[in-house]
C-alpha positions as CSV (number, residue, x, y, z in Angstrom):
1,M,0.0,0.0,0.1
2,D,1.1,3.5,-0.8
3,L,1.1,6.4,1.8
4,F,-2.2,7.8,0.5
5,Q,-4.1,4.4,1.0
6,I,-2.4,3.9,4.4
7,T,-3.5,7.4,5.5
8,A,-7.1,6.8,4.2
9,I,-7.2,3.5,6.3
10,F,-6.1,5.2,9.4
11,L,-8.4,8.0,9.1
12,G,-11.3,5.6,8.5
13,V,-10.3,3.7,11.6
14,M,-10.0,6.7,13.7
15,A,-13.5,8.1,12.6
16,L,-15.0,4.8,13.3
17,V,-13.3,4.3,16.7
18,G,-14.3,8.0,17.6
19,W,-17.9,7.4,16.8
20,I,-18.2,4.1,18.9
21,N,-16.4,5.9,21.6
22,V,-18.6,8.8,21.6
23,R,-21.9,6.7,21.1
24,T,-21.0,4.3,24.1
25,V,-18.1,4.4,26.7
26,G,-16.8,8.0,26.2
27,L,-13.3,7.2,27.1
28,P,-10.6,10.0,26.9
29,Q,-9.5,9.9,23.1
30,S,-5.8,8.6,24.0
31,V,-7.3,5.7,26.0
32,A,-9.9,5.0,23.1
33,M,-7.3,5.0,20.3
34,L,-4.6,2.9,22.3
35,S,-7.1,0.4,23.4
36,A,-8.5,0.1,19.7
37,G,-4.9,-0.5,18.4
38,I,-4.5,-3.3,21.0
39,V,-7.9,-4.8,20.4
40,A,-7.4,-4.7,16.5
41,A,-4.0,-6.5,16.9
42,G,-5.6,-9.1,19.4
43,V,-8.5,-9.9,17.2
44,L,-6.1,-10.4,14.2
45,F,-3.8,-12.5,16.1
46,A,-6.6,-14.6,17.6
47,A,-8.0,-15.0,14.0
48,Q,-4.6,-16.1,12.7
49,R,-4.2,-18.6,15.7
50,M,-7.7,-20.1,14.9
51,I,-7.8,-20.2,11.1
52,G,-4.2,-20.1,10.3
53,P,-2.1,-17.4,8.3
54,F,-4.3,-15.2,6.2
55,W,-3.9,-11.9,4.0
56,G,-5.4,-9.6,6.7
57,Y,-2.9,-10.5,9.6
58,D,0.0,-10.5,7.3
59,S,-0.8,-7.2,5.6
60,V,-1.4,-5.3,8.7
61,R,1.8,-6.7,10.4
62,H,3.8,-6.0,7.2
63,E,2.7,-2.3,7.1
64,I,3.3,-1.7,10.7
65,A,6.7,-3.2,10.6
66,R,7.5,-1.1,7.6
67,L,6.5,2.0,9.4
68,N,9.3,3.8,11.1
69,F,7.4,4.7,14.2
70,S,10.3,6.7,15.8
71,E,10.8,8.8,12.6
72,A,7.1,9.4,12.2
73,V,6.7,10.7,15.6
74,V,10.0,12.7,16.1
75,S,10.4,14.1,12.5
76,Y,6.8,14.6,11.4
77,M,4.3,14.6,14.3
78,L,6.2,16.3,17.3
79,A,6.3,19.7,16.1
80,F,2.7,20.0,15.3
81,L,1.8,18.5,18.7
82,L,3.9,20.5,20.8
83,F,3.1,23.7,19.2
84,S,-0.7,23.0,19.5
85,S,0.0,22.0,23.2
86,G,1.9,25.1,23.7
87,M,-1.1,27.1,22.5
88,Q,-3.3,25.7,25.1
89,I,-1.3,26.9,28.0
90,D,-2.2,29.9,30.1
91,L,0.9,32.1,29.9
92,G,0.0,33.9,33.2
93,E,-0.4,30.7,35.3
94,F,2.6,29.4,33.6
95,R,4.8,32.3,34.8
96,R,3.3,31.9,38.4
97,R,4.3,28.3,38.6
98,R,7.6,28.6,36.7
99,L,9.8,27.5,39.5
100,A,7.8,24.2,39.9
101,I,7.7,23.6,36.1
102,W,11.3,24.1,35.4
103,S,12.6,22.3,38.5
104,L,10.5,19.2,37.5
105,A,11.4,19.4,33.8
106,T,15.1,19.5,34.6
107,L,16.1,18.3,38.0
108,G,13.2,16.1,38.2
109,V,13.8,14.3,34.8
110,L,17.6,13.8,35.7
111,A,16.6,12.5,39.3
112,S,14.0,10.3,37.8
113,T,16.6,8.9,35.0
114,A,19.1,7.8,37.8
115,L,16.4,6.4,40.3
116,V,14.7,4.2,37.5
117,G,18.0,3.3,35.8
118,F,19.6,2.1,39.0
119,G,16.4,0.3,39.9
120,V,15.9,-1.4,36.7
121,W,19.4,-2.5,36.7
122,A,19.0,-4.0,40.1
123,I,15.9,-5.8,39.0
124,A,17.3,-7.3,35.9
125,Q,20.5,-8.6,37.9
126,L,17.8,-10.3,40.2
127,A,15.7,-11.7,37.4
128,G,19.1,-13.1,35.7
129,L,18.6,-10.8,32.7
130,N,21.6,-9.2,30.7
131,L,20.9,-5.6,31.1
132,P,24.3,-3.5,31.8
133,L,23.9,-0.4,33.9
134,A,24.6,2.1,30.9
135,W,21.6,0.6,29.1
136,A,19.4,0.7,32.2
137,L,20.1,4.4,32.4
138,V,19.2,4.7,28.7
139,F,15.8,3.4,29.7
140,G,15.7,5.6,32.6
141,A,16.2,8.7,30.4
142,L,13.5,7.7,27.9
143,I,10.9,7.0,30.3
144,S,11.3,9.7,32.6
145,P,10.0,12.8,30.5
146,T,6.2,12.9,30.8
147,D,4.1,12.9,27.5
148,P,2.6,16.3,26.7
149,V,0.1,14.7,24.3
150,A,-1.2,12.5,27.1
151,V,-1.1,15.1,29.9
152,M,-2.9,17.9,27.7
153,G,-6.1,15.9,27.4
154,L,-6.1,15.2,31.3
155,A,-5.4,18.9,32.0
156,R,-8.4,20.0,29.9
157,S,-10.8,17.8,31.8
158,G,-11.5,20.5,34.3
159,V,-11.3,18.7,37.5
160,L,-7.5,19.8,38.3
161,S,-6.9,23.1,40.2
162,E,-5.3,25.8,37.8
163,R,-2.2,25.5,39.7
164,L,-1.7,21.6,39.3
165,G,-2.9,21.7,35.7
166,A,-0.5,24.5,34.8
167,V,2.5,22.4,36.4
168,L,1.6,19.3,34.8
169,Q,1.0,20.9,31.3
170,G,4.3,23.1,31.6
171,E,6.4,20.3,32.9
172,A,5.2,17.9,30.2
173,L,5.7,20.5,27.4
174,F,9.4,21.5,28.3
175,N,10.8,18.2,29.8
176,D,11.1,16.4,26.4
177,G,14.0,18.5,25.6
178,V,15.9,17.6,28.8
179,G,14.9,14.0,28.4
180,L,16.4,13.9,24.9
181,V,19.8,15.1,26.3
182,A,19.9,12.7,28.9
183,F,18.9,10.1,26.6
184,T,21.6,11.0,24.2
185,A,24.4,11.2,27.0
186,A,23.2,7.7,28.3
187,L,23.1,6.3,24.8
188,A,26.8,7.6,24.2
189,F,27.8,6.0,27.5
190,A,26.1,2.7,26.6
191,A,27.9,2.8,23.3
192,S,31.4,3.8,24.1
193,G,31.6,2.8,27.8
194,V,32.9,6.3,28.7
195,A,30.7,8.2,31.2
196,P,30.0,11.9,30.0
197,H,31.1,14.3,32.5
198,P,28.4,15.9,34.5
199,L,29.4,19.4,33.7
200,H,29.1,18.4,30.0
201,I,25.6,17.2,30.5
202,A,24.6,20.3,32.5
203,G,26.2,22.5,29.6
204,A,24.4,20.5,26.9
205,I,21.0,21.0,28.9
206,V,21.6,24.6,29.1
207,M,22.3,24.9,25.4
208,E,19.3,22.8,24.5
209,I,16.8,24.6,26.7
210,G,18.4,28.2,26.2
211,G,18.7,27.9,22.4
212,G,15.4,26.2,21.9
213,L,13.7,28.8,24.1
214,A,15.4,31.8,22.3
215,L,14.6,30.5,18.9
216,G,11.0,29.7,19.7
217,L,10.3,33.1,21.4
218,T,12.0,35.0,18.6
219,G,10.1,33.4,15.9
220,G,6.9,33.6,17.8
221,W,7.5,37.6,18.3
222,L,8.5,37.9,14.4
223,V,5.2,36.2,13.5
224,I,2.9,38.2,16.1
225,M,4.4,41.4,14.5
226,V,3.6,40.0,11.0
227,I,-0.1,39.1,11.8
228,R,-0.7,42.5,13.6
229,T,-0.3,44.1,10.3
230,I,-3.2,42.1,8.4
231,D,-6.5,40.8,8.9
232,D,-6.6,37.7,6.9
233,Y,-7.1,34.2,8.6
234,V,-5.6,32.2,5.7
235,V,-2.3,34.2,5.9
236,E,-2.3,34.1,9.7
237,L,-3.0,30.6,9.8
238,T,-0.3,29.8,7.3
239,A,2.1,31.9,9.3
240,S,1.5,29.7,12.4
241,L,2.1,26.6,10.5
242,A,5.4,27.9,9.1
243,L,6.4,28.9,12.6
244,A,5.6,25.5,14.0
245,T,7.5,23.6,11.4
246,G,10.3,26.4,10.9
247,A,11.2,26.7,14.6
248,Y,11.4,22.9,14.9
249,A,13.5,22.5,11.7
250,L,15.9,25.3,12.5
251,A,16.3,24.2,16.0
252,Q,17.4,20.8,14.9
253,A,19.8,22.1,12.2
254,L,21.3,24.3,15.0
255,H,21.5,21.6,17.4
256,V,19.3,23.0,20.0
257,S,16.0,21.6,21.2
258,G,13.3,21.4,18.7
259,P,10.8,20.4,21.0
260,I,11.4,23.3,23.4
261,A,11.4,25.7,20.3
262,A,8.1,24.5,19.0
263,A,6.5,24.5,22.4
264,A,7.7,28.0,23.2
265,A,6.6,29.3,19.9
266,G,2.9,27.8,20.4
267,L,3.0,29.2,23.9
268,L,3.6,32.8,22.8
269,I,1.1,32.6,19.8
270,G,-1.6,31.0,21.9
271,S,-1.2,33.4,24.8
272,I,-0.2,36.7,23.0
273,G,-0.7,36.3,19.2
274,V,-4.1,35.4,19.1
275,Q,-5.0,37.8,21.9
276,T,-3.5,40.8,20.2
277,G,-2.7,40.1,16.6
278,M,-6.1,38.5,15.5
279,T,-9.6,39.7,15.2
280,P,-12.3,37.3,16.8
281,A,-13.0,35.7,13.5
282,S,-9.6,35.0,12.7
283,R,-8.9,33.8,16.2
284,R,-11.8,31.1,15.9
285,Y,-10.3,29.9,12.6
286,V,-6.8,29.5,13.9
287,E,-7.6,28.0,17.2
288,G,-10.2,25.6,15.7
289,F,-7.5,24.6,13.1
290,W,-5.1,23.9,15.8
291,H,-7.6,22.1,17.9
292,L,-8.5,19.8,15.1
293,A,-4.9,19.1,14.4
294,D,-4.1,18.3,17.9
295,E,-7.2,15.9,18.3
296,L,-6.3,14.1,14.8
297,L,-2.6,13.9,15.5
298,N,-3.2,12.8,19.1
299,G,-5.6,10.1,18.0
300,L,-3.2,8.8,15.2
301,L,-0.2,8.8,17.6
302,F,-2.1,6.7,20.1
303,L,-3.5,4.5,17.5
304,L,-0.1,3.7,16.1
305,T,1.3,3.3,19.6
306,G,-1.4,0.4,20.2
307,L,-0.7,-1.2,16.8
308,Q,3.1,-1.5,17.8
309,I,2.2,-4.5,19.6
310,F,2.4,-6.4,16.3
311,V,6.2,-5.7,16.0
312,I,7.4,-5.5,19.6
313,P,9.6,-8.6,20.6
314,F,8.0,-9.7,23.9
315,D,9.8,-12.5,26.0
316,G,7.8,-14.1,28.7
317,S,11.0,-14.3,30.9
318,A,11.1,-10.5,31.1
319,V,7.7,-10.2,32.9
320,R,9.3,-9.4,36.2
321,I,11.2,-6.6,34.7
322,W,8.1,-5.1,33.1
323,I,6.2,-5.2,36.4
324,G,9.2,-3.9,38.3
325,S,9.7,-1.0,35.7
326,I,6.0,-0.1,36.2
327,V,6.4,0.2,40.0
328,L,9.8,1.9,39.8
329,V,8.7,4.6,37.3
330,A,5.6,5.4,39.5
331,L,7.9,5.3,42.6
332,A,10.5,7.6,41.2
333,R,7.8,10.0,40.0
334,L,6.3,10.1,43.6
335,L,9.8,10.9,45.2
336,V,10.5,13.7,42.6
337,V,7.1,15.4,43.0
338,I,6.6,15.0,46.7
339,P,8.3,18.4,47.7
340,W,6.1,20.3,45.2
341,G,3.1,18.2,46.2
342,A,3.6,19.1,50.1
343,Y,4.1,22.6,49.1
344,F,0.8,22.9,47.1
345,S,-1.1,21.0,49.9
346,L,0.1,23.2,52.6
347,R,0.3,26.6,50.8
348,H,-2.8,26.3,48.6
349,N,-4.8,23.5,50.2
350,D,-4.6,21.3,46.9
351,R,-5.4,18.1,48.6
352,G,-3.8,15.0,47.2
353,A,-1.4,17.1,45.2
354,S,1.6,14.7,45.4
355,V,-0.8,11.8,44.4
356,I,-2.2,13.9,41.4
357,L,1.1,15.0,40.3
358,T,2.2,11.4,40.4
359,M,-0.8,9.9,38.7
360,G,-0.6,12.8,36.1
361,G,2.9,12.0,35.1
362,L,1.7,10.0,31.9
363,R,4.0,8.3,29.6
364,G,3.2,7.8,25.8
365,G,4.3,7.4,22.4
366,I,7.2,9.8,22.5
367,S,9.0,7.4,25.0
368,L,8.2,4.6,22.8
369,A,9.7,6.5,19.8
370,M,12.9,7.0,21.6
371,A,13.2,3.2,22.3
372,F,12.6,2.2,18.7
373,S,15.5,4.6,17.8
374,L,18.0,2.3,19.9
375,P,20.5,0.5,17.7
376,P,19.5,-3.0,17.0
377,G,20.9,-5.9,19.0
378,G,21.9,-5.9,22.6
379,P,19.2,-5.0,25.1
380,H,17.2,-3.2,22.4
381,D,14.3,-5.9,22.4
382,L,14.1,-5.7,26.2
383,I,14.1,-1.9,26.4
384,V,11.4,-1.7,23.7
385,A,9.1,-4.3,25.4
386,T,9.6,-2.9,28.8
387,T,8.9,0.8,27.4
388,F,5.7,-0.7,25.8
389,A,4.6,-2.2,29.0
390,V,5.0,1.1,31.0
391,V,3.3,3.1,28.4
392,I,0.3,0.9,28.3
393,F,-0.2,1.0,32.0
394,S,0.4,4.8,32.2
395,V,-2.3,5.5,29.6
396,L,-4.8,2.9,30.5
397,V,-4.5,2.8,34.2
398,Q,-3.3,6.2,35.1
399,G,-5.0,7.9,32.3
400,L,-8.5,6.4,33.3
401,G,-7.8,6.6,37.1
402,M,-6.6,10.2,37.2
403,G,-10.0,11.8,36.3
404,P,-11.9,10.1,39.2
405,L,-9.1,10.8,41.5
406,A,-8.9,14.5,40.8
407,L,-12.6,14.8,40.9
408,Y,-12.6,13.2,44.3
409,F,-10.0,15.6,45.8
410,A,-11.8,18.6,44.1
411,R,-14.9,17.7,45.8
412,D,-13.1,17.1,49.0
413,T,-11.7,20.6,48.9
414,G,-15.2,22.1,47.7
415,R,-13.9,23.3,44.1
416,V,-16.9,21.2,42.5
417,A,-20.2,20.4,43.8
C-alpha cells in the first residue's frame, strides 16, 4: 500500500473508533485509540491462531513493521503536537508556577533517570537478565519525561486546580528537551563505555533549553508582528504553520531543542498572538484548526502506539522486569514530586497534590519512539518491550484513574459540587 492508502485507512479507523467511543463508553481519546490498536491486534492475532495465516494479519503486520514509528513521531508529528499543546497553556499561570515547572522539567527528569536506571538494573540482575547499567540508564532517560500529548487531555478535563494543571502541562511541554539530552548522553555512555562528565551534560542541557527557548520565542514574536499588520485568517494560519515547522526544523539544524522551540513558539502565539494580533473571527479559525490538528494527531499517535504490539519482541521471561519497571517509574515520580506536592497541599490547600502529580505523570508514544530509535541488537528488544509495558499501564491505568481521583480531591476541597 502507498502512503495515501495507508492514510485513508487510518483516518477511517480513527473516525469509526471515535464514533463508537462517543456513542458508548466515552473514554478519553488517548485511551480509546490506544485500546483500539491493541484490540485490533488481538483480534487479528486470535484469528490467525484459529484459522491459520491469512492476508489480513500478514498485511497489517507488514505495514506496521514497515512504518518507522520513531521517525514518524520525532520528525513529522512532534512539532505540530508540541506547538498546538503550547497554544493551550495559560501564560500567566505558567509564569506563576515557573519554578515548579522548570525544576520538575530539569532536575526532576535527571533524578528520575537515575532512580529508574539504577532500579531497573538491580531488578534485571535479580531476574538473571543481561541489562548493563549503562543501558538501564538509557531506559531511565527515555521513560522519565512525561508525555505532553497524554497530559494535555487530562489537564483539559476541568477537575484539576489551575495550579496543578499548569504544572503538569508546563512540565510535560518542556521536559522532552531535557529528556532527549539525558537520553543522548546515556546512549553515548552505553555505546562507548565512557561516562560523560556531569558538567558536559549540564552544559548541553543549558544549550538545548536556552537555544530552543530563544529560537521559539524570537520566531513567535516575529510572527506576532507580522499578523498584527493584516486581517486575513488564511495568511495568519499559514504563518502559524510556518512557525511550528520552521522553529522545529531550524532548532534541529542548530543543534538546540526542537521540542522546546516548537512549544515556546506555540505558548507565545496562543497566549499573546491570538489575543492581540487577530480579530475574533481569525482567532476562531486559527484556534479551531490547531485544536483539530491536535485531536487528529493525538488520536493517530495513540492508535499507532497500540498497533506497535504487532512488532514488539515480547519475551515471557522478562515479565518481572516489566512489572518492576512499572512500579519503579511510579515510585520515582512520587519521590520527585513530593516536595512540590507538599508545598501545594500546605500553601494552597490542594488536597492530594502529590498523588495527583504522580498519577498525572503519563508516559506515551514519545518514550516509545525513543526506544525504537535504539540500535538493533543487545538489550534493544528488552528496552522496547519494557517501555511499551510502562506506556500501556500509564495510559490505560493512570489515564483512566486520574479523572475520578482528581474529581474526588476536588470535591473534598469544595472546588466542585
